[in-house]
DRENKOLLO-363701 format. One record per residue (C-alpha): residue number from 1; residue in one letter; chain; z, y, x. Coordinates in nm, 2 decimals. Each point is the difference from the previous one (the first is absolute). Example, Ala and Ser with C-alpha at 12.3 -4.5 7.8 and 13.67 -1.06 7.14 Angstrom:
2
+-----+-----+-------+--------+--------+--------+
:   n : res : chain :     pz :     py :     px :
+-----+-----+-------+--------+--------+--------+
:   1 :   a :     A :   0.78 :  -0.45 :   1.23 :
:   2 :   s :     A :  -0.07 :   0.34 :   0.14 :
+-----+-----+-------+--------+--------+--------+
***
This chain:
201
+-----+-----+-------+--------+--------+--------+
:   n : res : chain :     pz :     py :     px :
+-----+-----+-------+--------+--------+--------+
:   1 :   m :     A :   3.73 :  -0.40 :  -3.00 :
:   2 :   s :     A :  -0.01 :  -0.13 :   0.36 :
:   3 :   k :     A :   0.32 :  -0.07 :   0.19 :
:   4 :   g :     A :  -0.08 :   0.29 :   0.23 :
:   5 :   s :     A :  -0.05 :   0.24 :  -0.30 :
:   6 :   e :     A :   0.33 :  -0.12 :  -0.15 :
:   7 :   t :     A :   0.18 :   0.06 :   0.33 :
:   8 :   r :     A :  -0.15 :   0.35 :   0.03 :
:   9 :   k :     A :   0.11 :   0.08 :  -0.36 :
:  10 :   m :     A :   0.35 :  -0.13 :   0.08 :
:  11 :   i :     A :   0.03 :   0.22 :   0.31 :
:  12 :   l :     A :  -0.10 :   0.31 :  -0.20 :
:  13 :   a :     A :   0.24 :  -0.08 :  -0.29 :
:  14 :   r :     A :   0.29 :  -0.04 :   0.24 :
:  15 :   a :     A :  -0.09 :   0.28 :   0.24 :
:  16 :   a :     A :  -0.06 :   0.26 :  -0.27 :
:  17 :   p :     A :   0.38 :   0.04 :  -0.09 :
:  18 :   v :     A :   0.09 :   0.00 :   0.37 :
:  19 :   f :     A :  -0.23 :   0.30 :   0.07 :
:  20 :   n :     A :   0.09 :   0.17 :  -0.32 :
:  21 :   q :     A :   0.38 :  -0.02 :   0.07 :
:  22 :   q :     A :  -0.01 :   0.05 :   0.38 :
:  23 :   g :     A :  -0.31 :   0.20 :   0.06 :
:  24 :   y :     A :  -0.29 :  -0.07 :   0.23 :
:  25 :   v :     A :   0.19 :   0.10 :   0.32 :
:  26 :   g :     A :   0.32 :  -0.16 :  -0.11 :
:  27 :   s :     A :  -0.15 :  -0.34 :  -0.08 :
:  28 :   s :     A :   0.00 :  -0.21 :   0.32 :
:  29 :   l :     A :  -0.20 :  -0.31 :   0.06 :
:  30 :   t :     A :   0.33 :  -0.19 :  -0.01 :
:  31 :   d :     A :   0.06 :   0.14 :  -0.35 :
:  32 :   l :     A :  -0.35 :  -0.11 :  -0.11 :
:  33 :   m :     A :   0.04 :  -0.35 :   0.16 :
:  34 :   r :     A :   0.34 :  -0.04 :  -0.18 :
:  35 :   a :     A :  -0.15 :   0.11 :  -0.34 :
:  36 :   t :     A :  -0.31 :  -0.23 :   0.03 :
:  37 :   g :     A :   0.15 :  -0.29 :   0.18 :
:  38 :   l :     A :  -0.28 :   0.01 :   0.25 :
:  39 :   e :     A :  -0.03 :   0.06 :   0.37 :
:  40 :   k :     A :  -0.19 :   0.29 :   0.15 :
:  41 :   g :     A :  -0.31 :  -0.21 :   0.04 :
:  42 :   g :     A :   0.02 :  -0.11 :  -0.36 :
:  43 :   i :     A :   0.00 :   0.36 :  -0.12 :
:  44 :   y :     A :  -0.26 :   0.14 :   0.23 :
:  45 :   n :     A :  -0.23 :  -0.29 :  -0.06 :
:  46 :   h :     A :  -0.06 :   0.17 :  -0.34 :
:  47 :   f :     A :   0.04 :   0.37 :   0.10 :
:  48 :   s :     A :  -0.13 :   0.16 :   0.32 :
:  49 :   n :     A :   0.31 :   0.22 :   0.05 :
:  50 :   k :     A :   0.31 :   0.15 :  -0.16 :
:  51 :   e :     A :  -0.20 :   0.30 :  -0.14 :
:  52 :   q :     A :  -0.25 :  -0.22 :  -0.18 :
:  53 :   l :     A :   0.29 :  -0.20 :  -0.15 :
:  54 :   a :     A :   0.17 :   0.32 :  -0.11 :
:  55 :   l :     A :  -0.32 :   0.13 :  -0.16 :
:  56 :   e :     A :  -0.06 :  -0.31 :  -0.19 :
:  57 :   a :     A :   0.36 :  -0.04 :  -0.09 :
:  58 :   f :     A :  -0.01 :   0.35 :  -0.14 :
:  59 :   e :     A :  -0.31 :  -0.09 :  -0.20 :
:  60 :   y :     A :   0.18 :  -0.31 :  -0.13 :
:  61 :   s :     A :   0.29 :   0.22 :  -0.11 :
:  62 :   l :     A :  -0.24 :   0.24 :  -0.17 :
:  63 :   s :     A :  -0.16 :  -0.29 :  -0.19 :
:  64 :   l :     A :   0.35 :  -0.09 :  -0.14 :
:  65 :   l :     A :   0.05 :   0.36 :  -0.10 :
:  66 :   e :     A :  -0.34 :   0.01 :  -0.17 :
:  67 :   q :     A :   0.08 :  -0.32 :  -0.19 :
:  68 :   s :     A :   0.33 :   0.15 :  -0.11 :
:  69 :   m :     A :  -0.18 :   0.32 :  -0.12 :
:  70 :   r :     A :  -0.26 :  -0.20 :  -0.19 :
:  71 :   q :     A :   0.28 :  -0.19 :  -0.18 :
:  72 :   a :     A :   0.17 :   0.33 :  -0.08 :
:  73 :   l :     A :  -0.32 :   0.15 :  -0.15 :
:  74 :   q :     A :  -0.11 :  -0.32 :  -0.18 :
:  75 :   g :     A :  -0.06 :   0.07 :  -0.37 :
:  76 :   k :     A :   0.06 :   0.37 :   0.04 :
:  77 :   k :     A :  -0.29 :   0.21 :  -0.14 :
:  78 :   h :     A :   0.13 :   0.34 :  -0.07 :
:  79 :   a :     A :   0.04 :   0.23 :   0.30 :
:  80 :   l :     A :   0.36 :   0.08 :  -0.08 :
:  81 :   d :     A :   0.09 :  -0.37 :  -0.01 :
:  82 :   r :     A :  -0.19 :  -0.06 :   0.32 :
:  83 :   l :     A :   0.19 :   0.28 :   0.18 :
:  84 :   l :     A :   0.33 :  -0.12 :  -0.13 :
:  85 :   a :     A :  -0.08 :  -0.35 :   0.12 :
:  86 :   l :     A :  -0.07 :   0.13 :   0.35 :
:  87 :   l :     A :   0.36 :   0.14 :   0.00 :
:  88 :   k :     A :   0.12 :  -0.36 :  -0.07 :
:  89 :   y :     A :  -0.22 :  -0.12 :   0.29 :
:  90 :   f :     A :   0.17 :   0.25 :   0.24 :
:  91 :   q :     A :   0.34 :  -0.12 :  -0.13 :
:  92 :   g :     A :  -0.10 :  -0.36 :   0.06 :
:  93 :   i :     A :  -0.05 :   0.08 :   0.37 :
:  94 :   i :     A :   0.38 :   0.03 :   0.02 :
:  95 :   e :     A :   0.12 :  -0.21 :  -0.29 :
:  96 :   d :     A :  -0.24 :  -0.29 :   0.02 :
:  97 :   p :     A :  -0.18 :   0.05 :   0.33 :
:  98 :   p :     A :  -0.34 :  -0.17 :   0.05 :
:  99 :   v :     A :   0.08 :   0.01 :   0.38 :
: 100 :   e :     A :   0.34 :   0.05 :   0.14 :
: 101 :   g :     A :   0.08 :   0.33 :   0.17 :
: 102 :   g :     A :  -0.12 :   0.27 :  -0.24 :
: 103 :   c :     A :  -0.34 :   0.16 :  -0.03 :
: 104 :   p :     A :  -0.23 :  -0.12 :   0.28 :
: 105 :   i :     A :  -0.21 :   0.32 :  -0.02 :
: 106 :   l :     A :   0.30 :   0.23 :   0.04 :
: 107 :   n :     A :   0.15 :  -0.22 :   0.28 :
: 108 :   l :     A :  -0.32 :  -0.01 :   0.20 :
: 109 :   a :     A :  -0.09 :   0.37 :  -0.05 :
: 110 :   v :     A :   0.34 :   0.11 :   0.13 :
: 111 :   e :     A :   0.00 :  -0.23 :   0.30 :
: 112 :   v :     A :  -0.35 :   0.05 :   0.13 :
: 113 :   d :     A :  -0.06 :   0.36 :  -0.09 :
: 114 :   d :     A :  -0.08 :   0.10 :   0.36 :
: 115 :   t :     A :   0.02 :  -0.33 :   0.19 :
: 116 :   n :     A :  -0.27 :  -0.23 :  -0.12 :
: 117 :   p :     A :  -0.32 :   0.16 :  -0.15 :
: 118 :   i :     A :  -0.14 :  -0.34 :  -0.12 :
: 119 :   l :     A :   0.31 :  -0.08 :  -0.21 :
: 120 :   r :     A :   0.04 :   0.36 :  -0.11 :
: 121 :   t :     A :  -0.36 :  -0.01 :  -0.13 :
: 122 :   q :     A :   0.09 :  -0.32 :  -0.20 :
: 123 :   a :     A :   0.30 :   0.17 :  -0.15 :
: 124 :   r :     A :  -0.20 :   0.31 :  -0.10 :
: 125 :   q :     A :  -0.27 :  -0.21 :  -0.16 :
: 126 :   a :     A :   0.26 :  -0.19 :  -0.20 :
: 127 :   m :     A :   0.16 :   0.33 :  -0.11 :
: 128 :   d :     A :  -0.35 :   0.14 :  -0.09 :
: 129 :   k :     A :  -0.05 :  -0.31 :  -0.23 :
: 130 :   l :     A :   0.33 :   0.06 :  -0.17 :
: 131 :   q :     A :  -0.08 :   0.36 :  -0.06 :
: 132 :   e :     A :  -0.34 :  -0.09 :  -0.13 :
: 133 :   t :     A :   0.15 :  -0.24 :  -0.25 :
: 134 :   l :     A :   0.22 :   0.28 :  -0.14 :
: 135 :   r :     A :  -0.29 :   0.24 :   0.00 :
: 136 :   r :     A :  -0.23 :  -0.24 :  -0.19 :
: 137 :   i :     A :   0.26 :  -0.06 :  -0.27 :
: 138 :   i :     A :   0.06 :   0.37 :  -0.05 :
: 139 :   i :     A :  -0.37 :   0.10 :   0.00 :
: 140 :   r :     A :  -0.08 :  -0.28 :  -0.25 :
: 141 :   g :     A :   0.30 :   0.10 :  -0.21 :
: 142 :   i :     A :  -0.13 :   0.36 :  -0.02 :
: 143 :   e :     A :  -0.35 :  -0.12 :  -0.08 :
: 144 :   r :     A :   0.13 :  -0.21 :  -0.28 :
: 145 :   q :     A :   0.23 :   0.28 :  -0.13 :
: 146 :   e :     A :   0.31 :  -0.20 :   0.08 :
: 147 :   l :     A :   0.13 :   0.26 :   0.24 :
: 148 :   r :     A :   0.01 :   0.38 :   0.03 :
: 149 :   a :     A :  -0.32 :   0.15 :   0.14 :
: 150 :   d :     A :   0.18 :   0.27 :   0.20 :
: 151 :   i :     A :   0.18 :  -0.24 :   0.24 :
: 152 :   d :     A :   0.01 :   0.09 :   0.37 :
: 153 :   i :     A :  -0.09 :  -0.35 :   0.09 :
: 154 :   e :     A :   0.04 :   0.01 :   0.38 :
: 155 :   t :     A :   0.33 :   0.18 :  -0.02 :
: 156 :   w :     A :   0.13 :  -0.25 :  -0.25 :
: 157 :   i :     A :  -0.12 :  -0.30 :   0.21 :
: 158 :   t :     A :   0.17 :   0.14 :   0.31 :
: 159 :   t :     A :   0.32 :   0.06 :  -0.18 :
: 160 :   c :     A :   0.00 :  -0.34 :  -0.16 :
: 161 :   i :     A :  -0.06 :  -0.19 :   0.33 :
: 162 :   a :     A :   0.23 :   0.21 :   0.20 :
: 163 :   t :     A :   0.28 :  -0.04 :  -0.26 :
: 164 :   m :     A :  -0.04 :  -0.38 :  -0.04 :
: 165 :   e :     A :  -0.05 :  -0.08 :   0.37 :
: 166 :   g :     A :   0.29 :   0.23 :   0.09 :
: 167 :   a :     A :   0.21 :  -0.18 :  -0.25 :
: 168 :   i :     A :  -0.10 :  -0.33 :   0.15 :
: 169 :   m :     A :   0.12 :   0.13 :   0.34 :
: 170 :   l :     A :   0.33 :   0.11 :  -0.14 :
: 171 :   s :     A :   0.06 :  -0.33 :  -0.19 :
: 172 :   k :     A :  -0.07 :  -0.19 :   0.33 :
: 173 :   l :     A :   0.22 :   0.24 :   0.20 :
: 174 :   y :     A :   0.30 :  -0.03 :  -0.23 :
: 175 :   q :     A :  -0.08 :  -0.35 :  -0.12 :
: 176 :   d :     A :   0.03 :   0.13 :  -0.36 :
: 177 :   p :     A :  -0.28 :  -0.01 :  -0.26 :
: 178 :   v :     A :   0.15 :   0.30 :  -0.18 :
: 179 :   y :     A :  -0.23 :   0.23 :   0.19 :
: 180 :   i :     A :  -0.32 :  -0.16 :  -0.11 :
: 181 :   r :     A :   0.13 :  -0.02 :  -0.36 :
: 182 :   r :     A :   0.08 :   0.38 :   0.01 :
: 183 :   a :     A :  -0.34 :   0.08 :   0.14 :
: 184 :   a :     A :  -0.17 :  -0.22 :  -0.26 :
: 185 :   s :     A :   0.19 :   0.17 :  -0.28 :
: 186 :   s :     A :  -0.10 :   0.34 :   0.13 :
: 187 :   m :     A :  -0.36 :  -0.09 :   0.03 :
: 188 :   e :     A :   0.00 :  -0.16 :  -0.34 :
: 189 :   a :     A :   0.11 :   0.33 :  -0.14 :
: 190 :   s :     A :  -0.28 :   0.17 :   0.19 :
: 191 :   i :     A :  -0.25 :  -0.24 :  -0.15 :
: 192 :   k :     A :   0.12 :   0.05 :  -0.35 :
: 193 :   y :     A :   0.05 :   0.37 :   0.01 :
: 194 :   t :     A :  -0.25 :   0.13 :   0.26 :
: 195 :   l :     A :  -0.30 :  -0.24 :  -0.04 :
: 196 :   a :     A :   0.02 :  -0.11 :  -0.36 :
: 197 :   l :     A :  -0.18 :   0.19 :  -0.27 :
: 198 :   p :     A :   0.23 :   0.23 :  -0.20 :
: 199 :   s :     A :   0.11 :  -0.15 :  -0.33 :
: 200 :   p :     A :  -0.18 :   0.15 :  -0.30 :
: 201 :   s :     A :   0.22 :   0.25 :  -0.18 :
+-----+-----+-------+--------+--------+--------+
***
């Protein structure tokens, strides 16, 4: 890796938690200079403007989330086990965060809802990907007769993501992981009693 590439990667790694904790608007150039140890020219030698840096920092944060998700799913074959592993992944965003500041998708979605269409699109695409991961696990689980065939897939996905992301917000707000733990416990019961096949009598 060239020195320029290494510097670029360093900037992203250090800027990502700044944006995730302070938001796009709240992250000043001074904050970014302090985090990276570079002057303005050193940063903008690699990124054309703050928006490009924010976009790529968000993508960097997502790559860390995806790595955490892959680790959570590793070795899990059965649909129930994979869904339960994803609950652990959501808990990890609070208890062992891949990037400081909570869920980057949630944070960006809330901040740029009506203010920055480009960043909003990035947040939507990331959420689409998360929903598709859950959808794929459930559909394959039904096909393999690991899950009930009468599941309202879209309603369950919406409920799961809303519950877990809402719990992340509460845990961040109150600085207390009890909220994500309660949500994970509730969704675990839903997986076991709503999605799982009934036990043979």
